[in-house]
Structure formats: C-alpha cells, structure tokens
Residue, then its C-alpha position, 0 to 999 in steps of 0.5 A: m865291361s864299359g858303358a859302351d859295351s853294355l849299351s851295344s846289346v840293348a834292344l829297343r822295344p816300346w814299353p807297354a802302356p796301360a789302356k788309359e794311357a794309350l796314345s791317340k792318333e793325333d798324339l802319335y802324329a805329334q810324336v812322329a813329327q817330333l821324332t822326325s824333327e829331332r832326328r832330321q831323317y825319315l823313320r825308314d832310315i832309323t835302324e838298330k845300327t844307326l841308333l847305336e852309333d847315335i848313342a855312342a856319338g851322343r856320349d862323346g857329344i855330352v863330354d864335348t858339350v861339358e868341356g865346351g861349357k867350361q870354356n864358354d864360362k869365360e866368354d861373355v854372356t849373350s844379351q837377352a834380346e839375342m837369346l830371344e831372337k835365337l829362340g824365335r828362329a828356333r821355334h819357327e824352324v821347329f814348327n815348319k818341320l812339324d808342319w812338313a812332317s804332318f803333311a807328309a804323314g797325312n799324304a802317306l795315310n791318304v795314299v794307303s787309305l785310297i789303295l785300301s778303298r778298292d776293297l769295299a767289303k772291308y768298309p761297308n759303312k761309307k762314313e767309317s771309310e771317309n774317316l780314314y782320310t785327312p780333312p783337306f783330302q776329303e774336300l778334294k773329292v777324289p774318287r774312291g778306288s781310283l788308286g791300286l797296288v800291283k806287285e811287279a818285278l823290278p826292271d833291273e831284276d834278272p829274269s834268270q834269277m827268278r823262280a819258275e813260278e814268278k817267271a811264269r807269272l811275269d810272262y802271263a802278265t806280259r802276254r795278258q797286258v799285250l792282249a789287253m792293249k790290242g783289245s782296248r785299241m780295237e774296242a776304241l777304234d770300233w767305238a770311234t767308228d760307231t760314234l762317227l757313223k751315229a753322229a753322221t746319221d743323227l746329223e743327217s736326220n736332224i738336218r732333214k727334221e729342221t729343214k722340214y720344220w722351218d719350211e712349214i714355219l716359213s709357209i705359215s709366216d707367208k700365209g700372214w700369220q704372226m709369229q713370235r719367239t717363245r720363252r727360253g726353256v721350251r723344248n722343240a718349240p722355238y716359235a709360236v703362232k699368234y692366231g687370236p684376234p689382236e684386239a680381242s678381250n682380255h679373256f681371249k687374248a691370252r688364249g690366242l697363242a700356241p707354240l709350234r712343236m716339232d715331232k720326231n719326223g720334223d712335222i709341226i705338232l699342234d698345241p693342245t689348245l688348237t686340237l680342242k674341238p672347234k666351236t661355232l655359233r648357232v642361231r635358230i629361229s623358233e615360231n610357236d616353239r617350232i624350229t623353222g631356221i638354223s644357221q650353218a657353221a662358219t668353217r668346217g673340218v677336222l683338225d687331224d685331217l687338215a693342213i697346218e695353215k687350215s688348222i690354225q685358221l679353224a682354231r682362230a674361227s673357233l676362238f672368235e665364235e667363243e668370244l662372240f657368244y661370251e660378249m653376247s652372254i654378258e650383254s644379255r644381262q642388261l637387256l632383260s626388259y627387252g625379252v632377252e635372257l640366258r637359260d641353259t647356255v642358250i640366249h633367248v631373244t624375243v623378236p620385237g614386232e607384230h607377228p602372227t606367231q610368237r617368234k624367238l631367236l635361240i643363240d648358242c655356241i656348240a661343237q662343229d661336229d654336233n648333229d644339229l648343224s646337219l639339220h637344215g631345209g627350214s623356211q627361215d634358214w636364210l634369216a638365221q644365217d644372215i643374223a649369224e653373219g651379221l653378229r660376226i661382222l659386228l664383232a669384227h668391226e668392234h675389233r677394228m674400232r678398238l685398234f682405231r681408238r688405241t692409235r688415237l690420242p688418249p683422252p685426258m687422264t683421270q683418277h677414275k678407271r674407264q670402263q670398257p663397254t660391251p660391244p653392242l651386238l644384241r642391242t644392234l640386233l634388237a634395234m634393227f628389228s624394232h626399227l624395221n618393224a616400226v617403219d615397215s608397219l607405219y609405211a605400209y599403213l601410209g601406203a594403204v591410206a594413200n591408195t584409199l585417198k587416191s581412190a576417193g579422188l584426193g590427190l596426195t604424195l607419199e615419200a618414205t625412207r626406212e633409214l636416212t643414213w643408208e639413203k645418203l650413205t655414199a655422200a656421207i662416206k665421201t664427206a666423212e671427217s675421219k679419213d682413217l676409217t675404211a668405207t666398210d667401217q663407216l658403213l658398219a658404224t651406221l648400224i650401231r648408231p640410232f636408226e632414223g626413218k622419215a616419211s612425208i605425206s601431203l595434205p589432201s587439201s593442199t595444192e601442187s603450187a603450195p604443198e603442205n606435208i605431214t612429216i613423221g620421223t622414226r628414231t630407234y635406239i636401245g640405249p640412253p637417252h631413250f630405249g626403243t622406238e620413238h615417233k615425232i610428227t611435224l604438222p604444217p601451219s594449216l593443221l596447226q591453225l585447225l588444232n589451235l596450236e600455231h602459238d605452241p613452241q613445241r610443234q613436234l608431237k612424240f609417240s612411243s608406239t606405231e598404233e598411236v601414230k596411226s590413230y593420230l594420223d587418221f584423225i588429222l587427215s580426217l580433220d583436214i578433209s572435212q574442215s579444209f578440203l570440203l570447206k573449200e568445195f562448198g565455200g560460204r555454205s559450210v560452217i565449222k561448229s566443232s573440233e571433230p572432223r565434220i562440217s555443216v552445209v547450209s542449202k535451200g529447202s524444197r519450199k520457198g524461203l526454207v533453209k536446211e542444214d546438213d552435217v557431213e562427217i569424215e572418218l578415216e580408220k584402218a586405211a578406209l575412208k568413210a563419209t556420212a551425211t546427216a540431214i535435219g529433214q531429207l537429203a537430196t536422195g530422200a534419205a535422212i542419212e547417207s554414207f559411203t566407204w572407200n577402201g582403195t578399190p579403183g572405180r569408186p566415185p570421188l569424195k566431193e562428187k558423192v557428197r555433192s550428190w547428197l546435198s544438192 
C-alpha cells in the first residue's frame, strides 16, 4: 500500500490534552488566527476532503521544493539585506493577518454573546455576562438583548417541499406578522393622535397661564414696583419684585426681594417672605401705669384676601415697620441716661418735662392681627398716633438723605472705616419733648409775669418764639444752599438739628423811645457738644451796670434748667423795678444802699427839721409782685410796715401810686 493510500483513511481528531495543558481562551484565539493565516481560508471551508487534497499536494510540493533546492544551489546566494527585508515584509503580512483574524473572531464572539444575552436566566450575574464580550465592544455600551436569532425558511425554498408542520408554522408566522404590523401601525396612529391632542391642549393651557402671569407682572410694574430677573435655575419664577426700601439698612435690604412664582392656573404665588404675618409699630402712652392712648396700624388687611399689588404694599409696610423698631432698639442703648430702656421687646421712654403724673411711651412691634390694636378710645390716642407717624416720617427722611449723600461726591479716602450712625429717631423725639416742655414752661411763666407787671402799671412788651427755624422756614427754604433737596426734606431736616427758641421781654424801667430787652435763648439737642436743654440770658447795658458786669466779656449767662432761669429773672426784674424804676420816680430822694432789690427814700418828718428814711423792697416770685415799705418811725399810713401784692388781677392800683401813698 502506498503512502497516499495509507493517509486517505486517516481521521483527524484532537489529541486529548491533560487538564494542566488545556488551552486557554487567548491561546485558542492565537492558534485559530495562526491556522487561518497558514491555510489562507476560513475554518468553515476546511473539510476532510480538502485536508486530504492538501496532504497529497503537500507531498508533491515537498518533492518540488527539494528538486528546486538542488537547482537553486547553483544560483547565487541572496544578500543578507535582501533576506532581512523579505523577512520584515513577511512578518508584517503575518501580523496583519493575525490582527484581522483576531478582529473577526472577536466579532463572532460578540454576536453570539449578544444573541445569548436575551436569555437572562442563564446569566444572573451581570459581571459574569459582561466577560463574554471583548473589551472594545464593552466600551460601546450596546444594549444587551438588542439582537435575536429567529429560524425562518429561506426565500428560495419551495413551500411544496416543506413538511406540513413547517408549512403551517410558516403560514401562522406570516399571518401573525401581518396582524402585528397592522396593530403596530394602528397603535402608532392612535399614539400620534393622542400626542398631538395633548400637545395642543398643553399649548393652549400654557398660553393661557403665561398670558395671565405676564398680565399680572405688567400690572405690578405699572404700579411702580421695581422688577428684576431672578438667577437661572429658579423654576416658574423668571422675575422678582423688589418691595423693600432701596436705602434700607443692610439687615433689611436683602429681605426686600421676593420671586413671583406661577401656580398651575397662571396666578402669582407670593413668596413665603411675603406671606408672613405683617407687623406694625405700636405706640402706647402710659400715665401712672395706666394706658391712656394707643396708636393704630399703618395699613390693615390679610394677605390672602388682598390683590397682589396690595399684598406687596402690605409686605413693604411690614418690613418698614420692622426696620423702624430695629433702629430704635439699637438707638435705645445710647440713651439710658435719658430714661430710655428696652425690656421684653418693648422700648420704655420716660417723657421729659413737668407733668402731674408719671408719663411714659411704650413702643413695640406686633402683628397686625393682635387684639390690642382694636382697643382705642383713650384720651391720648391722638398723641400716640402722631408720635407713631412722626417716627415713620423720620425714617423715610433718613432713607432719602442716604440716597442724597450717596449721589454726592464721596469724602476723601481714609484708612479708617467710616461708621454709619444710627438714625436720630428717639433722640429727635426726646429733644422735641424736652424743648417744647422747656420753652412752654418758660414762656407761660413770662406771660404770667407780664400780666402781673401790667396790672401793677408797669408797661413792658413780650415776644416769644418756640423755634426760630419754624418761624422763618419759608425764607430758609427759598435761600437754601442745596437746591437738590425738596422742601419736605428741608423741613424734616430742621427736626434733627438743635432746637432753638427765643424770648424777649422789655425792662419795666425802659421807655418806648429807648427800649431795653432781656433776651432768653433756649437750645435743645440730644448730642454733642451738650446733651439736653440749655438757656442763655443776654442782659441789657443798664442791668449790667447795676450788677457791675459791664466790663465782663462774657455777657451771656448760661442755665441748665428752667427753674434756674425763672429764679434769676425774678431777681433781675425785681432789681430793675426797685433800683431803676422807683429810683427815677423819687429822684434825688432815693438812695441805693445794697445789691438787693430795695431802695431807701428820704423824706421830711412830722416835726420841723426832722428827716426820716424809709426802705422799699420789691420781690417778684412765682409771677406775683410784692412791694413792702418799712419805716424807721411811721409811714404816711401810720403803720411801720406796709405791703401789697399784684398777681395779675385787673383793677389793682399802680405800683408807683401805692408806694407814693406810703411815703408821702
């Protein structure tokens, strides 16, 4: 038997390899690639018949190779460089073929694994199922189960040659496919119809909501409220309303902005900061621990029952009231010496002045729905309401002045940080109460003194002004240096400056042709350089001469209390009546012997050559004028002492006639 016949019955089977020598997946890929490159054909084309043919052809090829080798011995041996070049090309071709084979094998593995991935029961572990794919395919993140395998009859297969079961199955699959296609098209058409109808409905609803929302936004803007866009990412709130005062303090400036949200109907939903309970400032007047006056709320209403513009206005008023109370709470720490203290969120202010009862102001900030706001009818309700409104006006004026200062040229730069002073709210209130109390008490006393002296036949004039700035306010506004401030701001600016009052009373001894007046200036200011009320008295030259003060450069006398001014006025008026008025009446008969308000009058006695001396003393106290005559012997009336008092009651005899009746 020839060698070819013996090889024709050879069966090719893999030799069983031990477990330790079993090929891994990577080794199997390498051998498949090597076999593919050597055979230059796919594995599906390798059959037993082709292998036998290749074996037979290989034997002839070996013989041809040997014979050809003998002939090539006679040829020239190729050079080493050509051999290396051929080896490089061969190596490059081998590697290209290996890469292509590896790529084809990997694709086949991925396709098979992707088909099998539909059966999830076989691969409950996700990590284990992912290892079935090549690394490049895993990076593509192809959805698992997206590829399936269905066995169908080939198009060129004759249905008549099929078995009955296969033909029935093919007919059933065809009908089912036709029905599925019709159902899918109908479902797609229904879905498209529903989607279009829903989109049209949503579009109409959104148009209606947007129209309503932007109409309300436009209405708010037309009312004068400042609008601004919100930051990106705020859902259903493209705009926000800035309802807080622009010049508020830093603590309240950030709270003055609220986004305007849209609800499902297109209406504007108020921000939670706007829906809080609105607050208001409450001022109460207490007399001997009994409330006699309560102020009312600035604005009233419940946010849920109001329109959006009214709700914003109410929120702005509430924020303004909170800032007002906050500023007064900070200011109260600096006014402890004036009887101002903060206890239990209530500011207690002792009203300065002379009152028959102990009067206090109680200031706090409460919710508008507090039941105490409904209590009213006290005798001092009007005063409490005026005080509350005045405090609000002062804070609004401070806001405008901050804007005015901010728009001016800035002051020179410095390394020290400028402190922003607190608005003078309580200080202005205390200064006004102190000033009005001081000037009213003083001017009332001067009026009573003037009536008393007139009833005693002493002619004099009295002029009094509670506040000089208020008297000439119109002229001051017209001649103001700053034309940028409104007349209202210029008027309010006079309230935070020192209050100055002036009174002028003529001397009883002066005449209309040469009048001499005592001038009393009253200045009140709660702040440096002095704190409280100060009185300055300017004396005329005649009184300076009587007091021996004509050479004193300081011709103004300062007093810190109204009682001291009253006492001093009583003394100098008494001195002027006694040592100036009566001195003129009795001419050379009168003699001044002391600095007290009295004179001595010399007259003839009852006997011939006898001279007597009588003393006349003038005393002005508590708006009552008292004249007392004291004689060494007897007066003309026969008594040793005579006195008379004038208290302003009309019909009394004049002073000079009364004194003359005693001495003549």
